[in-house]
Structures are given as C-alpha cells and as structure tokens.
N, C-alpha and C positions, 0 to 999 in steps of 0.2 A: 576471349578464347572461344573457338567454335565448338559445336556439339561433339564432333569427332575428336577434337583435341582433348576435350574433357574426358571422353571415353577412353582414349589411349592412355592418358595420365592415370585414370582410375584403374584400368586393367594392369598397367605396369606396377602400381602399388599393390594390387591384389596378388599378382604373381610373386612379388617380393615377399609378401606375408606368407603365402603358401610354401615357398621355398624355405623360409625361416622356420616355420612350424615343422615341416618334414625333417629338416636338419636337426632341430632340437630333439624331436622324437627319436631319431636314429642315434643320438648321443647318450640316451638313457642306458643304464646297465642291462646286460644280457648274460644270464648264467646258464641258460638251457634248462632250468627247472620251471615247473608250473606250480604257482601258488594259488590257494583258494581257501575258502571257509567251509568247514564241514557242516553237517546238519546241526551240530551243537554250537555253531559259530566259533569254532576253534580253528587256528591257522594250521593248514596242512600243506604238504609239498609232494610232488611226484616228478620223477625224471624219466623222460621218454614215455613208454606205454605202461609203466608200472602203476600199481594202485596208489592213490594218495595216502600218505602217512602223516599223522599228527606231529607237529613240531614241538619239541620240548622247550628249546631256547636257542639263542645264538651265542656264539663266542666271538666277540669283537676285540681283537688284539688281546685275547686272554680274559677279557671281562665278560661276565655272563649278562646277556640282554634278553629279557623275556620276549616270547613270541606273542606279542599283543595282537588281538584280532583287528585293532584299528589300523595296523600296518597294511591290511588288504582292502581298506575302504576305498570304494570308487571315488567318493566325494568326501574330502576331509572336513567340510564345515557342517556335517550332520552330527558331529560329536556334541554331547550335551553342553560343555562349558569351554571357555577359552583356555582353561588349565589343561583340559584334555587335548585341545588343539595344539597348544604349545608343546605338550609332552610328545605328541605324535611327530611334530616337526623335529624335536630333539632326537628321538629314536631314529628317524630317517637319516638325519645328519650323521649320527654315530655309526650306523650300519653302513651307510654309503661310503663314509671315509675308510672304514675297515675293509670294505670290498675293493676299493680303489688301491689300497695298500697291500692287497693280497693276504689280509689277516682276518678274514671272516669265515667262520665254520658253522655249518648247519647241524644241529643236534636233534635227532628224532626221538620219539618216545621210547623206542627200543634201545636207546643208548648209542646207536651208531652215529658217527660223526662224518660229515661230508664237507670238505673245504669247497668254498664257492669262489670261482674265478670269473672275472669280468672279461667279456670278449666283445668284439665289434658287433653291434646289433644289425643283422642283415635287413635289407629292404623288405624281404618276404615276411619278416617277423612282425611287421606292422599289421595289426589285426584289422578286420573289416570294420569294427566299430570306430577305429581311428579315422578311416577314410569316409565313413558315413557322416561323422560329425564335421569333419573338415569340408566335405562336399556340401552339406546342408548350409553351413555358414557362408561358403563361397557363392552358392546359388542365390541365397537370400540377399547378399550384398550386391550381386550382379543385377538382380531385378531393381534394387534401389538405385543403383548407378544409372541404369537405363531410364529411370524416372527422373533422376536428378539432373542429368546432363542437359536436357532441353529446357528445364525451368529451375536454374540454381538459386534464383532470388525469391522463390515462393516459400513462404514460411511453413506451410503445411508439408510441402515436398521436402524441405530440409529436415523437418522432424521425422518424416518417414525414412529419409536416408540415414539419419542417426540411429534409428532402430536397426537398420541393416548392418551398420558398422558395429553396433553393440552386439548384435547377434553373432557376427563373425568373431568378435573379441572373446565372448564367453564360450563359444563352441570350440575355437582353436585352443584356448587355454585348457579346457576340459578334455579335448581330444588327446593332449599330451599326457597329463597325469592320470586320467581315468583308464588309459590303455597301457600303463606301465606294467612291467613284469611283476615287480613288488617294490623295489627300492628306487629312490630318487633323492637327489640332493635336497636337504630340508630347506635351504635358502631358495632354490628354484621352485620347490613345491609351494612355499609361502608366497612367492611372487606370482606364480601362475594362479593360485587361489585368489590373490588380490585382483588380478586381471579378470578372473571369472566373476567376482563380486562386482567389480566396476562395470563390466558389460551388462550384467543382469540389472543392476540398479539404474544405469544410464538408459537401458532399454525401456524400463518402466517410466522414467521421467519423459523420454521422447514420445512414448506412446500416449502418455497423458496429455502432453502438449498437442499431439496430433488430434486426439479425440475432442479437445476443447477448441480447436482452431479450424477443423474441417468437417463438413463443408461450410459452416458458418462460424465466424469468430465470436466466441461467447465471452470468455473471461478476460480477453486482452492480455497485456503484458503481465498482469498480476498472476495469472495461472502459470505462465512460463517461469516467472521468478520463483514462485512457490515450488514448482516441480523440480527445477534444477538446484534450488537451494536445499531442498530435501535430499537430493542426490549427494550434494557435498557433505551435508551433515551426517548422512548415513555412512559415507565412506570414512569420515573422521571417527565416528563411533565404532565402526568395525575395525579399522586399522589400529586405533589407539586402545581398543578393547575396553571401552568405558562401561560396558554392561557385562552380564554374566556369561553369555555365550553367543554363538553365531545366530541362533534362532531369533534373539531379540536385537542383535547387532546388525543383522542383514536381512533375514527373510521377512520379518514383520514389516520392515520398511518397504521392501519390494512389494509385498502383498498390499500394504496400505495405499501406496501410489497406484497400484493396479485397481483397487476399489474406487479411488478418486477418479481415475480415467473412466471407469464404468459409469460413474455419476455423470461425467461429461457426455458420454454416449447417450445416456437417457435424456439429457437436455437437448442434444441434437435431434433425437427422435421426436421429441415434443415440438420443437420449432418447425420440423418438416411435416407435421401431421396433415396440414392442408395443402401441401405442394406435392402432388403425386409423383412426379419424376424425381424430384429431389429426395423424397422419402424412399423411393426405390434405390437410389444411389447410397443413401445412408444405411438402408437395410442390408444391402450387399456388402458394404464396407465393414459394418459391425459384425455381420455373419463371418466374414473372412478373418477379421482380427480375433474374434473370440473363439472361433473354431481352432485357431492355432495356439491361443494362449490359455484357454481353460484347461486343456489337458496337462500343460506344464504346471499350472497353478495347483490343480488337483493331485498331480503325480509327484511333484517335487516340493513346492512351497508349503502346502498344508501339512504333509507328513513330516517335513523338517521342523515346522513350528510345533507340532504336536508330539514330536520325538517318537514317531512310529515308522516302520519300514516302508520304503517307497514301493509302489506296486509294480514298477518296471525299471529297467536300466535307464539311467539318466540320458545316455546317448540316444536311445530310442525315442524318449520323450522330446529331445531336441528336434527331431524330425517333424514334429507336429507344427512347429513354427512355419514350415514351408506351406502349410495350408493357408496361412495368412498372406504370405507373399504371392503365392499362386492365385489366390482369390482376388487380391487387389490387381494383379496383372490382368486377369480376366475382366475385372471391373473397368479397366481402361478401355477394353473393347466394347463393353455393353453400355456403360454409363459415362464414358470419357472422364473417369476420375482424374483429379488434379489437372483438368483441362488439357490433357494430352490429345493430340490429333493424330490423323492417320499416318503421318510420317514417323510416328513412334514404331510402327511395324517395319518401316524401312531400316531403322536402327537395328532392330532384331534380325532382320534378314541379312544385313551386312555382317553382324557379329556371327550368326550361325553359319554363314557361308565360309568365314575364316575358320571356325571350329571344325566344320566338315572337312576342309582341306587338311588340317593338322591331324585329325583322327584317322582319316584314310591313309595319310602318309605314314603314321606310326604303325598301322596295321600291316601295310605293305612291306615296310622296312623290317618288321619283326617276323613276318610269315614267309617272305620271299627273299632270296639272295639277291638283293639289289643294292646298288650304291645309293647314297643319300640323294644325289641329283636325280637319278632315274626314278627313285621312289616318289620324290616330290613332283616330277613331271607327270608320272602316271596317276598320282593322286589328284592333281589338278584336272587332268583329262576326265577321270571318273566322276569327280564332283561336277565338272562342267556339263558332262553328258547325262548324268543321272540326277544328281541332287537339285541342280538349278531348274531343270524342266519340271520335276515333281513339285518343287516349291512353288513355281509359277502356276502350275495347274491347280494346286490347293488354294493359292491366293485368289485365282479367278473364280473358283467354285464358291469361296467364302464371300467374296466382294461383288460378284456379278449382280446380285439382287439389288445392290445399292450403287451400281456403276452409274455415274452422272456425266459420262461423256456426251458431247452434243449429238453424235450420231445415234445415240439411243433415245434421247428425248425429243429431238427435232421432228421425227415423224408424228409424234403425238400433238405437236403444236401447230403444224402447217394447216390442218383442217380449220382450226380456229382463226388463223391469220387470213386465209383466202375468203372467209365468209363475212369479213368486216366491211360494212358499207356506210356506217354512221358512227358518230361519237358514242352513242349509247351501246351499239354493238361492240365497239372497241373496248369499252370498260368490261362488258360481259365476257369478251374473248380473253382479255387479260386475266380476269379471275379464273376462267376455265383452264387457261394454259398453266397458270401457277399450280392449280390443283392437279393437272395432268403430269407436271414435271416433279413436284415435290410430295404429292399425296398427303397434305397435312391433315391432322386430326381436326383442326379448327382454324377457320379464317375469320378474323375480325376486321371491321373497317373503323379506323380511328380518324374522325373528321377534324380533330383538333391538332393533329401532328402534320407539319409540313416538312417533309424530308426530301432530300435530293439524291441520296445514295442508300444502298442496302446496309443494314446493320444487324449483327448478331446480338441478341439480348438473352438474359437469364441463362448464361452459360450454355448457349446453343439450343435452348428449348424453343426460342422464338426467333423468327427471321422477319425483320421489319422492312417492307418494300414500299417505295413511293407508289401512290395511285397513278394510273396512267393518265388521268385527267389533269394531274398537276396539283390537285387539292386533296389533302388528307394522306393517309397511309394504310396499307394492309399489313396485318400482323398474322403471319403463318405460324402455327404452333404445332409442335410434335411431328417431325417429318416421318413420312412413310407410316402413317397411322400410329405414331408413338414408338416405332421399333428402333429409331435412332435419333441422334441429335443433328442439328444443322452444323455444317463445317464451313471452312473457308472455300472449299470447292463449290459449295452451294452459292456463296456470294458471287463467284466467278460466273456460274451458270445463270444466276438471276440477272447479272449485268448484261450478259449476252442476250438473254431473252428480252430485256428491256430495250436493248439496241434494235432488235428486230421489230418490236412494236413501235418504237419511235419512227422507224422508216414508214410503217403503215400509217401512223398518226400524221406525219408530215404530208403523206399522199392525200389523206382525207382533208387536211387543212387546205392544201392547194386546190383540191376539187371544190371545197365549200367556198373558198374565196372567189373562185370563178363563178360559182352559182350565185353568190351574193352580188357580185358585180352585175351579172345579167338580170338578177331580180331587181336591183336598184334602178337599172335602166328602164325596165318595164314599169316599175312603180312611178318613176318620174313621168313617163309617157302617159300613163293612165291619169295621173294627177293633173298634168298640164292640159291634156286633151279632153278626156271624159269629164273630169271635175269641172273644167271651165264651162262645158256645154250644159251640165246639170245646173250650175249656178245661173246661167243665162235663162234656162227654162224656169227656174224658181222665181226669178224676178219678172218674167213675162207672162206667167200663167195667171189668167184672170180669176179662176175659181179656186176656192180654198181646198177642195178635195184634191185637185191636181197638185197644188202646192204641197200638201201633206205627203202625197205620193213621192214627189221629188225630194222632200226632206228625208223620207225613209230611204230612198235610193242613195242620197248623200251619206247618211249614217252607215249604210252597208258598204259604201265605197271607202269611208274612213276605216272601218273595221278590216276591210280587205287590204288596204294600204298598210295598216298597222301590223297585220299578220305577216306582211312581206318584209318588215323591218328585221334587221339581224340582231339587234340588241335585246337583252333580257328585260322583262317587265317586272318591276317590284310588286310584291304581293299587295302592299298597301294601296298602290295605285290601281291595281286590278280590282280589288274589293270595292274601292270607291266608285269606279266606273260601273261595276255590276249593280251596286246598290242604287246608284242614281238612276240607271235605266229601269230597274225593277220598280222603284218607287214611282217613277213617272207613269209607267204603264198601269200600275195598280190604282193610282189616284185617278187616272182617266176613266177607270171602270168603277170607281167608288168602292174599291176593295182595300181592306186594311192589310198592310205588310208588316210582318214581324221578322225583323232582320237581326241575325246574331253572327258576328264574325270577329270577335275580339280575342281570338286565340293568339297569345304572345309568340308561341313557337311558330305558328303559321305565318305571322307577320315578318319573320326573318327570312322567309323563303323568296325565291324568284321564279318567274315563269318564262319559258321560252316563248317566242312569238307564236309558234304552232300550238303550244299548250294554252296560251291566253285566247287565241282565236277559237279553238275547239271548245274550251270550257265556256266561253261567252255564248256560243251557239247552243250548247247544252242547256245552260241556264235560261236562255231566251226561249228555247223550244219548250222547256218544262213549264214556264209561266204561261206561254201561249196555250198549251194543252189545258192548264188549270182554268184559264179564262174562257176557252172555247167549249170545253166539254163539261163544265160544271158552273154552278152559280155560287161561288165561294163568298163567304163573309171575310175570311182571313186566309192569306197565303203566308206560310212560315218558311223562311230560308235560313238554314244553319250551315255555315261553312267552317270547318275545323280541320286540324291536322290529324292524320292517321299514322299508323305504324310506318308506312312507306311513302306517304305523300299527303294528298288532300282529299277530303270527303265532303260532298254536298248532299244535303237532305232538303228536298222541296216538298212541303206538305200543303194540302188544301182540303177544306170541307166542301159541303154542298154538292157531292157527287150524285148523279142520277143513274139509276140502274140501266136506263136505255142507252146511255152514252158510254158505258163501261167497255162494251165490246169494241166500239169504234176507237176508243182511246188506247186500248191495249194492243190493237193490231194496226193502228193507223201509221201514216208516214212519219208523224212527229216522233213516235217512240223509236222507229227504225233509225231516224236521224240521231237521236240521243245515243242509241247503242253503237252506231257506226262511229260517231265522233269519239266516244269513250274508248272503244277498242283501238282506234287509231293511236291513242296515247298510251296503250298498254294497260288500260284499266277495265272496269266492268260497270254495268248499270243494272239495277233491279227495280221492278215495279211492284208495289204492294197495295192493291186496292182493297177497300173494306166496304161496309154498308154505305156509309156516307163520307168516306174518308179516303184520301189518295196520297201516296208517297212515292217520290222518285228518289232513289239513293244512288249516287255516283261516287266511285272511288278511283283515283288516278295516282299512279306513282310519279314522284317528282325527280328521282335520281335517274 
C-alpha cells in the first residue's frame, strides 16, 4: 500500500470516528435547563436567564431520587470508591429512563415542581469544550498518521502512532460525557468511561514503549511485554473492580507506567551523553513529551489519586498533549526524528491543500448565495491563486538556505575544477569542493575504508564518500556546520560531484600517460646513447681520477633515469639505497655514520619517483655540506615518520666558526631548500657552537 493510500484510509477512518462522536453527542438528552454545582457543592438548576436554584430532589415515575452532587461530575472516576461509581451509574440510568418516558419532575428547594421533557439536542447546543476535546484528539492522531504512513514497520513509529490513537480515544469519550447537560444513559456512561480508561492506559503503555525504544532500543521485547501486559492487567482490575476504587484500579496504574517511561527516558539521556547530535534529538523529544504529559499528570492523575479537586477542567488539560505532538512534529524538521525525510513536508502540503479548498468552499457556501458547484469552483480558484503561492513562498524562504540544487553549488565548485593540474591538486580540489558544497563541521580521512559509493551513516549525521584517489574514504560529519542532517538529496549531489571530478581525473590520467610515454622514450635514448658512451669512457680512461669522475657521472645518470621511472619506490628500498651511499661516503673520509631508520610505520610508505629523487639529493647535499664545511667525527642520520609524511635529521659535529657563514648561505643549502619546497615541505638549519643540524620534513600524501 502506498503512502497516500495509507493516508486516505486513515483519514476515512478518522472522519467516521468524528461523525460517530458528534452523532452520539447529539443523541444525549436536552431539557433546556442548565445544571451546576453551587459554592457548597450542591446541585442547582436554572432555566434561561434566571438565577440558579438548589435542587431538592427528582421524582422519577413518582419515586423520589436525591439530587446527588455526583450527577454533575465532569469525570465519573474521581469518586472515592467503585460503590459510589456504580451508584452514580444507577442513578443516571433511573433518571434517564424516567426522562425518556416523560415521567421526570425537577423539585427545587422552594417546593416548586418542574416537569422535564427531552427534546432533540440542536447542533448549536454542543459546547466549545466538546469541540476543543474532539479537535485536540483529531489533530494529535493526524500528526501520528502523517508520521506512520511513510514508516509503518518501524517499531518506535508504531508506538508513537498508538499514543495518537489512544489520545483520540480518551478525548472523544470524554468529550461526549463531560459536556452533557446532566443526564446520560448509565450503560452508555459506563461504556464511555471504559473507553476513556482504555485510551489513557494504552497511551501510557505505548509512551513507555516509545521511550524505551527510541532513539536507542534499550529493553528489547521485555519492555513491550511488560508495558502492554500491565495495560491488560489494569483494564481487568478496573473493569472487574478488583480493588476499592478507580484511584487504585486505574489512575495508579497509569501513573506507575508513566514513571517507568520516565526511567526509560533517563536511560536514553545517559546513553546519548557523548553523542552531541543524538543528545539534542533526545533532549527535544523528551522536552516535547513531558511538556505535554506533566500538566495532565499533575492536573488529573495526582489529584485523582489523592482525592483532591483538579486545578482545571479536564478538557483544558487534554489540550496540553498537543504540546507533545506539535513538538515532535517540529523535531522532524530539526532532528529528523523517526528518520523522516523532506518528503514528509510534501505530505503535509498535499493534506493542507485539500483542507484549504474545503474550508474556503464552506465559507463561500455559507456567506454567499452560491450553488455547491459554483462555491467549489470559486474556492478552488481562490486557493490556487492565494494559498498555493503563499505556501510556495514560505517553503522557499524556509528551505532556501539548504537548497542543494546543482545550479546553486556548481559555481562554488568550478574554480576548484579548473585549477587542477596534478593528482595531488585533484585530491585537494576534491576536499575543497566537498567543503564548499556541504559545509561539514568535520572531515575525516579513513585510509582503511575502500568504498565505491556514497553512504549515509549514523542516521544522517555522517556522509561517507570515496576518496578521489581510489584509496580510502572521506567522512563528512554534520552538514552546514551542524545545522542539519545529510539526506538522500545529498547523496545525489555527491554522486554528481564525483562524476565531474572523474572527468577531470580521466583527463589527468590521459595527460600523464602521454607524459610517461614521452619520458620513457627519452629515458631509453639517454640510457642507450649517453650510458653507452660513459661506459666506454670508463674502460678507456687510463687514470684513476678520470675513472672515478666517470663513475660519479654514471651514478648521477642512474639517479636521473630512476627519477624518470613512473612506478613508486618502496620506502625500504629507498632507505637501503640512501644508507649504502651515505656509508660509502663517510667511510671514504674516515667519518663514523650513525644511521637510524627502523620506524615500522615509515617502512609501510612508498615514494613517488619525484619524491625519491629530490630526497636523495637533499640527503646527499646535507652530507656533502657536513664533509666540506666541518671536520666531523660522527654524522648522524635519523629518518622517521611524521604526522603528515617523512622527516630527516642530519647532524654532525666538528663545525668551525669560519665555515658557518659559507655553509648557511652557500649553494648547497639553497639546493636543499629548493628540493624540499618542490615536494611541499620545508627545511630548517640549526647551527650551534660546534654542532650542525639539517631538519627536512616532507608530506607524503
């Protein structure tokens, strides 16, 4: 069944209930008298605009029936005992039967007798309190229906919907008997009181289930079994009157379940204490629920248990439940309670559009002399010309801030796209574009996750996106600086953004493949031509000094050719090459080399050919400076991983004051800094009295 089909079915049932309640209320007796309790809590009556007079008694078919104050009670279950409750129902049955038979006489304290006759209760005689209670129950169920229709299989949503049905049940029952003139059939009175108790107790059971199951399932099925078993046991106790009175047969049970639900809300709060967004949702939900239920608990439940007068009319206290339903409806907007998404607003817009047509149609039909067809046509036109434009304007005003249409975010992305000229810049542009589009509060890089598609995590708190390099994933948390959650619209936009960047990445790959092909051709030519000539010179040179010079040239040529290769260089191989060269050079000058590069995290890294070539030259130039500008006993080389990449420390002793100025301003230091900056890192020089340190830090991502 579709969402709209569920809504139509629910609305049809709701309309049937409303018609039944109104029809039942119109069937109650109507005598034209006004009955009330005087300041001394005695039953009084007045006809028309006359002053109320105290009633002495009634004559029902000639039998005297006392004018008991309980006859005018708004709520029958506030009487102390079930004996009083049954006596009230018996008196109502006797007086109602006599009135229907035309044999009921009202006797005032002054001895005057006034026969009471039953007439058809007019529609205008239904008091405002009747419509208030019926309207509150209807609106509460309507909100629950709009939450239930999209997610009928969610346990927490079903519990929330049951509270709405229960709310409608006890408000409808109370709206009939609490707004009666005075008399009502005792059997109907008892049945309506039973429905009222059923609704109140079922509301507490469902609310308890909701508080123990949302947003985190805490108690499992045991809590639900306990809550609804308590509901059944309470109804048996109340209906079969196993205890002394309604206070212990109904109200204490309702209040007890209410307290148990309060315990569940405390546990929910505790579990969400370290999750800020979830804690905000819990705080909002609990505030909404208890803003609506505390007033009723304090105004009805506790006074009934303590047998003290209620501070306000029951009907007025029923309205406070709307605070709960209105608050939870707003929570859908702010915290996406029950995981409802933006199309929930479309359901409301569809419903309110229909309501607007009906209301305008009724107003036009009642105020103007128009046929039904003309009124409907005019109402449709007015709603189309006025209501829908105003609604659309309000929608755009509210949602413009978070509008995620491509035409809004594409201008913020294009500058990052056109500036990309390398794989490193592509990753940086991808990160910057995601920040520009979604404005997340936090972006984390997860190197262990290999994902190929976007995913919503943590109920919309997090959007996981593949890294543009193909390895790892980015986790965007708290969209628009925590002001909203990620939705399915964000998934669509993220996929569109990824498609744009894939086009740029493919262009870079094609360009790099062309560059690699050209580089391989040049490398082969150098190897075949220049390499062969240098080898010939090595074998033909008669002097050792010339042969050493050729060997150095061959080593430089090998480094040049290696730097032109396209494959990555394992860190272990790079460290081995560096240590071997450094040790050979130090041994040739009788200098001790202290080498340290056993960082396990570092050994797992790889270097690009460009990184390997530049770091090789940085290390070589640093050792050259140490040997040229000092007379060291020991050169220490420490290579380790840093927060973002690799760090090299090259230390030596034996520094002469005369050589410091030349060492710090010479060409060697300039080469070190230039090569380091090419890789996006930095180099620092730290000379001391007889001590020298070169520190190089380079990012590897």
